[in-house]
N, C-alpha and C positions, 0 to 999 in steps of 0.2 A: 596506775601508771598511765600517763597520757599518751595517746597515739600520736606519733610524729606527724606534723603537718607537711604535706607535699607542696612545694612552691608552685604558684600558679603557672610560671614559665615551664616547669617540668610537666605539669598536667597537660598543657597545650601541646607539648612535643609528643607525649604519649598518645593523645587523641589523634594528632596528625598522622603518626606512624600507623595507628590502628586503622584509620580511614583508608590509607594507601594499601596496606598489606592485607586487610580483611574486608572483602566486599560487603559483609553483613553490616558494616558501619556506614555504608553509603545509603542515603535516604532518597536519592533521585530515583524516580520511576523509570524502569527499563523493561522493555517488553520484547518477547520473541514469539512469533506465530509462524508455524509451518503447516502446510496441508497439501498433500499430493492430489487432493480432489479425486480420489480413486474409489468412489462408492460403487454400489451395485448398479449396473447399467439400467437406465429407465426409472430410477428413483429420484425424487426431488431433493435438492440441496437444502431448501428452506427448513430451518429448525435443527439441522444436523450439527452436532458438537464439532468444533474445530479439532483437528487431529492432534496437534501439539501446541501447548501454550505455556509460556513462562512469563510471569509478571512479577516484578520486584516486590519485595516486602512493602506493605503499606498500600498497595493498589487494591481497592475493594472489589467484591463481587465474585460470582462463580465463573468457571470457564465459559467463554463466550460461545454462542451458536451462530451459524450463518443466517443472515437475513437476506433471502433471495427471492426474486420474482417467482411466486409459488407455482404457477402453471407453465413456466417457461424454462427455468434453469434446472436441468436434470443431469445426472451422471451419464457420461457417454459410454459407448462400447469399447473405448480405449481409455487410458488414463486421462482424467480430467472431466470437465463439465462442458455442456453445450446447450443450444436452444432446442426445446422439444417441438417447437412449431415455428412457423414463418413470422417471427417477431423478435424485437430486441428485448433485452432484459439485463439485470445486474445482480451481483451478490456482494454483500458487505459484512463486515464484522466490527463489533465495538472494540475500541482500544483507548487507553489513557491518552490525554492531551499532553504529550511530552513537549515542553516549550524550549528545550535545549538538546544538544546532541545531534548525531547524524541519523536520520530516519531513512531506512532502505526498504522500499516497496518493490516487489518483483513477482513476475509470473511468466510462464511460457504461454504464448498466445498465438492463435491462428485467426486471421481476419476473414479470409475467403469471401463470402457474399455480404458481409457487413460493410457499412460505410467506414467504420472504425471500431477498434477495440481499445479501451482505455483503462488506465490505473488512476485511482482518484483518492484524495483525502476529503472527507465529508464532515459536515457539522455533526451528524449523528447517523446511526444505521437506518433511520426512517427518512432521511433527507433524500430528495431527488438529486441526481447527479448535477442537475442544472440550477440547484439552489444557490443563490448568490452569496450565501454565507460559507460555501465550500471554498477553501483556499486554492486548491490546485487540482488540475486534471491533465494527464499526459496521454495522448492518443497516438496510435499507429494506424494510418489510414489504408484504405484499399489500394491506393496508388503508391504506397511505400514511403510516405512522408511521416515524419514525427512532428507533432505539434504540442506545445505546452501552453495551457490556458489557465486563467486564474479567475477568481470570483464567480464560481459556478459556470465556467466556460463562456462568460460574457466578454472576456478580454483575451486577445491573443498575445502571449508573451514571446513565443518563438515558433518558427516553422523551418524545418530543415530544407535544404536545397543543395544538390539535386536529390532525387529519390534514392533510397538505399540501393547500393550496387547489387545486381543480380536478384532484384526483388521478385518474389513469387507469393501471391496472397494465399496460396494453398499450403504454404510451408509454415512450420512452427518457428517462432522467433522468441528469444528471451528478451523481455522488455523490463527495464529496471529504472526506477526513479530514486535518486539520492537527494534528499531534502535536508540540508544542513540548517537546523533551526538556530544554532549559535551564530553562524556566519551569515545567515539569511541568503543562502544560495541554493540553486537547483542544478543538478546534472542528470542527463538521460543517457542510458546505455542500451544498445541493442546488440545482442550476442556478445556482451562483454566489452564492446567498443563505445567510447563516449561519442555522442552525436554532435552536441553543441561544442563549438570551439573553445569557449571560455565559460566559466560558471555563470549561470543566469541569476539575475537579482529580481525577485518577484515584485519588489516595490510595494506601494500601498495595497493592502488587502482589506476587504470589507470586514473580515474576521479571520485573524491568523490562527485561532484555536480550531480544533477538530475533535471529533469523537468516534470516527470510524474510518476504515480504509476498505477499498474494494475494487471490483472489476466491472466494466460495462461493455456489452455487445450492443452496437447502435446501428440502425439503418432501416430504411423502408423496404428494402429488397432482400432481407435476410432469408435464407432457406434453412429449414430445420436441419440440425446436426452439423452445419458447416462451420460456423465460428466456434472457437473453443479456447479453453484455458486450463492449465494444469500447473502443478508444483508452485503454488502460491506461497509467498513468504513475506513477512514484515519483521523488521528488527530495528531496535534503537541502540545505538552505541555511544 
């Protein structure tokens, strides 16, 4: 007895319903990374496994580890990481290059003696924050301004004015970047409030792709243990 043939139109309907109702049928890469950065005080972050990682089916490789300035970025004596000596440094983690969806990069940061603390999308974990292949860098400055830069910080896309109300460089602020790859827009939030009046359009980028996200403490007058970052998260929706 022959098996009845399912009409093509019905097969398409079944596949569409399955894709909507069952996430397992979605082949788009979706990533979630969260890390309180609460290691043992005085220990380096470099090489430490990320606390929590979820990568959608099909994304290759083991759970990522932090790539951090090895002699500078250490766990602090409070939740988070800081600089172990009077120098700038950064920490980064490899992520898939999601070319669509809303990318949300966030951390609690303290600027203090740094010139700025920034959240960045990088070409790779080994790339310098200033590599012109990096698409975006969002910084919070020692004076309380937010700046959005592109192409490895070589071009200024946006600078807030005036400075954040009640600014205190010793305080911890929640810094969040929302990069919509589908709409090609960027928004920046500080303590949950959007800083830019309207969505920013990055315009031409040297390379829109990326392979890592991270945080940088930058400045020539940094004092050990003063700048900091905690509760790092990255999500793609």
